[in-house]
C-alpha positions in Angstrom: -24.4 22.7 4.4 -22.7 25.8 5.7 -25.4 27.9 7.9 -24.6 32.2 6.6 -22.8 33.4 8.7 -23.4 37.4 8.5 -22.5 40.1 11.0 -21.6 43.4 10.2 -18.0 45.9 10.6 -17.2 49.1 11.4 -13.6 50.4 10.5 -11.7 53.0 10.9 -8.0 53.8 10.2 -5.8 56.8 10.3 -2.2 58.0 9.6 0.5 59.6 8.8 1.1 59.0 4.7 3.9 61.3 2.8 3.8 63.5 6.3 0.0 64.2 6.0 -3.0 63.0 7.6 -4.5 59.9 6.2 -8.4 59.2 8.3 -11.4 57.2 6.4 -14.3 55.6 8.9 -16.7 53.1 7.2 -18.8 50.2 7.7 -20.5 47.2 5.4 -21.3 43.1 5.9 -19.5 40.3 6.3 -20.4 36.9 5.1 -17.5 34.4 7.2 -19.2 31.2 5.3 -19.5 32.8 2.1 -15.8 34.3 2.4 -18.1 37.7 1.3 -16.8 41.0 3.0 -18.8 43.9 1.8 -17.8 48.1 2.5 -18.2 51.4 2.2 -16.0 53.8 3.1 -15.8 57.6 3.9 -12.5 59.7 2.6 -12.2 62.4 5.4 -8.2 62.6 5.3 -6.2 61.7 2.7 -2.9 62.5 1.2 -1.8 64.1 -2.3 -0.7 61.5 -5.0 -2.6 58.9 -3.1 -5.1 56.6 -5.3 -7.5 55.4 -2.5 -7.9 52.8 -4.0 -4.1 51.2 -2.5 -6.6 50.4 0.4 -7.5 47.9 -1.0 -4.6 46.0 0.8 -4.8 47.2 3.5 -8.7 47.6 5.0 -10.9 44.5 3.6 -7.9 42.2 2.7 -7.4 42.8 6.7 -10.8 40.4 7.6 -8.5 36.7 7.3 -11.4 35.4 9.5 -13.4 35.8 6.3 -13.1 33.3 4.0 -15.4 30.8 2.7 -14.5 26.8 3.3 -14.4 23.9 2.4 -13.4 20.1 2.0 -12.7 19.9 6.1 -11.4 23.5 6.9 -11.3 25.2 9.9 -10.2 29.1 9.7 -8.1 28.6 12.6 -9.2 33.2 13.1 -12.9 31.9 13.8 -14.3 34.1 16.1 -11.4 35.3 17.8 -9.9 38.0 18.4 -6.7 39.3 16.3 -4.1 41.6 15.4 -1.3 42.2 13.1 1.5 43.9 11.6 2.0 44.4 7.6 4.3 45.8 5.5 3.8 46.4 1.8 7.1 47.3 0.0 6.4 48.5 -4.0 8.1 48.1 -6.8 8.9 52.1 -7.1 10.1 52.1 -3.8 7.2 53.0 -1.2 6.7 51.6 1.7 3.7 51.4 3.6 2.7 50.2 7.3 -0.1 48.7 8.6 -1.5 47.8 12.6 -4.6 46.6 13.2 -7.1 45.4 15.9 -10.2 43.7 15.6 -12.5 42.1 18.1 -16.0 41.6 18.2 -18.2 43.9 20.3 -21.6 43.7 20.3 -22.0 41.3 17.7 -20.2 43.7 15.4 -16.2 42.8 14.2 -14.9 46.2 15.1 -11.6 47.1 13.1 -9.2 49.5 14.1 -5.7 50.4 11.1 -3.2 52.5 12.1 -1.2 53.6 8.4 1.8 55.2 8.1 4.2 55.2 4.5 5.7 57.0 2.1 4.0 56.3 -1.6 2.8 58.2 -4.9 0.3 56.0 -6.6 -0.4 56.2 -10.4 -4.1 56.6 -10.9 -5.4 53.0 -10.3 -7.8 51.5 -12.0 -8.6 47.6 -10.4 -7.1 45.1 -8.4 -5.8 41.3 -9.8 -6.5 38.6 -8.1 -4.5 37.4 -4.9 -3.2 34.0 -3.0 -2.2 34.5 0.1 0.0 32.3 2.4 -0.5 31.5 5.9 2.7 30.1 7.5 2.5 28.4 11.3 4.2 30.5 13.8 4.7 29.8 17.5 2.2 30.8 19.4 -1.3 31.3 17.4 0.5 33.4 15.6 0.9 32.8 11.8 2.5 34.8 8.5 0.9 35.5 5.8 2.2 36.8 2.1 0.9 37.7 -0.3 1.3 40.3 -3.7 -1.1 42.4 -5.0 -1.1 44.2 -8.4 -3.5 46.9 -9.5 -4.1 47.5 -13.1 -4.0 51.1 -13.9 -6.2 53.7 -15.6 -3.3 53.3 -18.1 -3.0 49.0 -18.5 0.3 48.7 -16.5 0.4 46.9 -13.4 1.3 48.7 -10.2 2.7 45.9 -8.1 3.6 45.4 -4.2 4.4 42.9 -1.9 2.3 41.9 1.3 4.3 40.7 4.8 2.4 40.2 7.4 2.0 39.3 11.2 -1.0 38.0 12.8 -1.5 36.6 15.8 -4.8 35.2 17.3 -5.6 36.5 20.7 -6.9 32.4 22.1 -5.7 29.2 21.9 -5.9 28.2 18.6 -3.7 25.6 17.0 -2.6 25.5 13.7 -0.9 23.0 11.8 -1.4 23.6 7.9 0.3 26.1 5.3 -2.9 27.4 3.9 -4.0 29.3 1.3 -6.4 32.5 1.1 -7.4 33.7 -2.7 -9.0 36.6 -2.6 -11.2 38.8 -5.1 -11.4 42.3 -5.0 -13.3 44.5 -6.5 -12.5 48.4 -5.5 -14.9 50.9 -6.7 -13.9 55.3 -5.7 -15.6 58.4 -6.7 -14.8 61.8 -5.0 -14.5 61.2 -1.0 -16.2 57.8 -1.2 -14.6 54.4 -1.7 -16.3 51.0 -2.1 -14.5 47.5 -1.6 -16.4 44.0 -2.1 -14.0 41.4 -1.3 -14.8 37.6 -2.5 -12.0 35.2 -0.7 -12.0 31.6 -0.1 -9.2 29.3 1.8 -7.6 25.9 0.9 -4.7 23.7 1.7 -1.9 23.1 0.2 -2.0 19.9 -1.6 1.3 19.7 -1.2 1.8 19.5 2.0 
């Protein structure tokens, strides 16, 4: 039986969307053994025509170290410092570019996000489950790919594709194609956003 590994995290996001500033700060808890992330955020600056539920593609989905594992799988991110760039391309033509640094400082996961781009969003309600594929790269790098779909208030889907270049700042070996299952529950009210994520890492059964 795996031991519970529960820690606190802090998060800060800044940037410019649609030529307007965006800024939020938040905190929460992660449990790396159960794959659970729970965060609450204060929206300090928010662009017009931008539903913050879109940030589900940027914040807790950006913690690849927080995944439940089984069958002898080891998460290559472990408790190592890492950084990455993510490009998010929407079917309606919108684009976001995310740069992130994550480190463990005084026992907390310290995460800093910088987000830029142009996107007009509908009013969003929920996020469909995600499966991200991790492709081994060179020099402790991992290529991540996933499609994310938000369910709108009118029940239609708002869809984007995300491609990520992860870099683990440690000497680790990544030998297998892996997949990360992500279930996300967002809530947004006034200037507050909460995100709850359940994540599990598994092998490609055909590799």
